[in-house]
C-alpha positions as CSV (number, residue, x, y, z in Angstrom):
1,M,74.6,251.9,109.6
2,L,72.0,254.5,108.7
3,V,73.8,257.2,110.6
4,L,77.0,256.4,108.8
5,G,75.2,256.7,105.5
6,I,73.7,260.0,106.4
7,V,77.1,261.4,107.5
8,A,78.7,260.1,104.3
9,F,75.9,261.8,102.2
10,I,76.5,265.1,104.0
11,I,80.2,265.0,103.5
12,L,79.7,264.1,99.9
13,V,77.3,267.0,99.3
14,F,79.5,269.6,101.1
15,G,82.6,268.2,99.4
16,F,81.1,268.4,95.9
17,V,80.2,272.0,96.4
18,V,83.8,272.9,97.3
19,F,84.9,271.6,93.8
20,R,82.2,273.7,92.0
21,G,82.4,276.8,94.1
22,A,83.4,278.2,97.5
23,P,83.0,276.2,100.7
24,Y,80.2,277.1,103.1
25,V,81.4,279.8,105.6
26,P,78.7,281.5,107.7
27,T,78.4,285.2,107.2
28,K,79.3,287.6,110.0
29,R,76.0,289.4,110.5
30,G,77.4,292.4,112.3
31,E,79.8,293.1,109.4
32,L,77.0,292.6,106.9
33,R,74.7,294.9,108.7
34,D,77.4,297.5,109.0
35,M,78.2,297.3,105.3
36,F,74.5,297.7,104.4
37,D,74.1,300.6,106.8
38,Q,77.2,302.5,105.8
39,A,78.7,301.4,102.4
40,Y,75.7,300.3,100.4
41,P,72.3,301.3,101.8
42,L,70.2,298.5,100.4
43,G,66.4,299.2,100.2
44,A,63.1,298.5,98.7
45,H,64.3,299.6,95.2
46,D,66.8,296.7,95.2
47,T,66.7,293.1,94.2
48,L,69.8,291.4,95.6
49,I,71.2,288.2,94.1
50,D,73.4,286.1,96.4
51,I,75.8,283.8,94.7
52,G,76.3,280.7,96.9
53,S,73.6,281.9,99.4
54,G,74.4,279.2,102.0
55,D,72.0,279.4,104.9
56,G,70.4,282.6,103.6
57,V,71.7,285.2,106.1
58,V,72.4,287.7,103.4
59,L,69.0,287.1,101.8
60,R,67.2,287.6,105.1
61,E,69.2,290.8,105.9
62,A,68.3,292.2,102.5
63,A,64.6,291.4,103.0
64,R,64.7,293.1,106.5
65,R,65.8,296.3,104.6
66,G,62.9,296.0,102.2
67,A,64.8,294.5,99.2
68,R,63.8,291.4,97.3
69,A,66.4,288.7,97.6
70,L,67.2,285.7,95.4
71,G,69.9,283.2,96.3
72,Y,71.5,280.5,94.2
73,E,73.0,277.6,96.1
74,L,74.5,274.3,94.9
75,N,74.2,272.5,98.3
76,P,70.6,271.0,98.7
77,I,71.0,270.8,102.5
78,L,71.8,274.6,102.6
79,V,68.9,275.3,100.2
80,A,66.5,273.5,102.5
81,L,68.0,275.3,105.6
82,S,67.7,278.7,103.9
83,W,64.2,278.0,102.8
84,W,63.2,276.9,106.4
85,L,64.8,279.9,108.0
86,S,63.3,282.3,105.5
87,R,59.8,280.8,105.5
88,G,57.0,283.3,105.5
89,D,59.0,286.1,103.9
90,A,57.7,286.6,100.4
91,R,60.7,288.8,99.6
92,V,63.2,285.9,99.9
93,Q,63.6,283.1,97.3
94,V,66.3,280.5,97.2
95,K,67.0,278.2,94.3
96,L,69.0,275.0,94.0
97,A,71.0,276.2,91.0
98,D,74.4,276.8,89.5
99,F,75.1,280.5,89.2
100,W,77.2,279.9,86.1
101,R,74.2,278.4,84.3
102,V,71.5,281.0,85.1
103,E,70.5,284.3,83.8
104,L,69.8,287.0,86.4
105,P,66.3,288.3,86.6
106,K,65.6,291.7,85.0
107,E,64.9,293.2,88.4
108,A,68.4,292.5,89.7
109,T,70.3,295.5,91.0
110,V,72.9,294.0,93.3
111,V,75.0,290.8,93.1
112,Y,76.6,289.6,96.3
113,T,79.2,287.0,96.8
114,F,81.7,285.5,99.2
115,G,83.6,283.8,96.5
116,E,87.1,282.5,96.2
117,S,90.2,284.2,94.9
118,R,90.3,281.6,92.1
119,D,86.8,282.5,90.8
120,I,86.4,286.3,91.6
121,A,87.5,287.5,88.2
122,K,85.3,285.0,86.5
123,M,82.4,286.1,88.7
124,M,83.0,289.7,87.7
125,R,83.0,288.7,84.0
126,K,79.7,286.8,84.5
127,V,78.1,289.9,86.2
128,A,79.4,292.1,83.5
129,G,77.9,289.9,80.9
130,E,74.6,290.0,82.8
131,A,74.8,293.8,83.0
132,D,75.2,293.9,79.2
133,R,72.3,291.4,78.7
134,L,70.1,293.4,81.1
135,R,71.3,296.7,79.6
136,K,71.7,298.3,83.0
137,P,74.4,298.8,85.6
138,L,74.7,296.3,88.5
139,I,76.4,296.7,91.8
140,F,78.8,293.8,92.6
141,I,79.6,293.3,96.3
142,S,82.5,290.8,97.1
143,Y,83.2,289.8,100.6
144,G,86.9,289.0,101.2
145,F,88.3,289.2,97.7
146,A,89.1,292.1,95.5
147,V,88.7,291.7,91.7
148,P,92.1,291.8,90.1
149,D,92.8,294.9,88.0
150,K,89.5,296.5,89.0
151,T,89.1,299.5,91.2
152,P,86.2,299.3,93.7
153,L,83.7,302.0,93.9
154,K,84.0,301.7,97.7
155,R,85.7,299.4,100.2
156,H,84.3,298.8,103.6
157,G,86.2,296.5,105.8
158,A,86.4,293.2,104.0
159,Y,83.8,294.3,101.4
160,Y,84.6,295.4,97.9
161,I,81.8,297.3,96.1
162,Y,82.0,297.6,92.3
163,K,79.7,299.3,89.8
164,V,79.4,297.2,86.7
165,T,78.4,299.2,83.7
166,P,77.0,297.6,80.5
167,L,79.1,297.9,77.4
168,Q,76.6,300.1,75.5
169,D,77.0,302.7,78.3
170,K,80.8,302.5,78.1
171,K,80.7,303.2,74.3
172,A,78.6,306.4,74.7
């Protein structure tokens, strides 16, 4: 009976997250490394924010390149897994939090997501609002989904890379 309860809990947790955001899909490390090598060379000057950070693969890859990395994840099981896999790396932080309800830290330079087509435009608006609030440009990297009516700065395989400029910069 205990095993059945645990299985039901896991299904409930993963199912809830699908209704609030994208489902958990493991990141293809080779494609990620290639993108960071060729399309956006992430480094020590960056603080990467991962929306829906899952098991933390993107966070750990960012940290390997010297960047600070902060992930927001709704699934407590994946937060625990990410924390466990990233233990000992002071550059990696993961929070059980809803991206829609947080303010990005002032150090943020890059926002990464493997979102959904239904939410990608909304994510871009959120990132644009954060760029305005922070009064600095942000890089927005989307895996798998282009932002409708926006032209990416670069495209690399399934990655779309956008520069999000704050409104005060656009008015000048």
